[in-house]
C-alpha positions, 0 to 999 in steps of 0.5 A: 439372287443366288451367286454362282458358287463356281465363279472366281469373284463370289464374296465369302466370309471365313470365321475362326471361332475361339472361346472369347475371341474370333477372326474374320477373313473377307474376300470380295474377289478383288484386292480392294475390298478384302480384309481381316477383322481388326481388333484392339491389339494394334501392332500385336503380331503374336501368332494365333492358331485356329484349327479346322479338322486336321489342319490349322491356320495362323493369324495375328493377335491384332485380328482378334475381335470379341466373338459377339462382334464376329457373330454380328458381322457374320449375320450382316454378311449373310443378309447383305452378301457384302463386307460387314460394316459393323467391325473394323477391317485390316488389309489383306 
């Protein structure tokens, strides 16, 4: 089944890839199932910047997870179309 890419409620997974650590953002189209990846740096609100083209986005250090875990979660998302269960999530 191919989702309607123009629909407002199509789930998506965004991945910010760093050298050793990454950030994932998942949105289901509703407030209950979205979230940010949650790493081991609980409470660390140090800003982390990821660049894409000529723009950048800031995240917080507590969102960083090992890149291998991010890749595994991305594979899970592409297989299921759902929020990956292989990592912990923090609220959006």
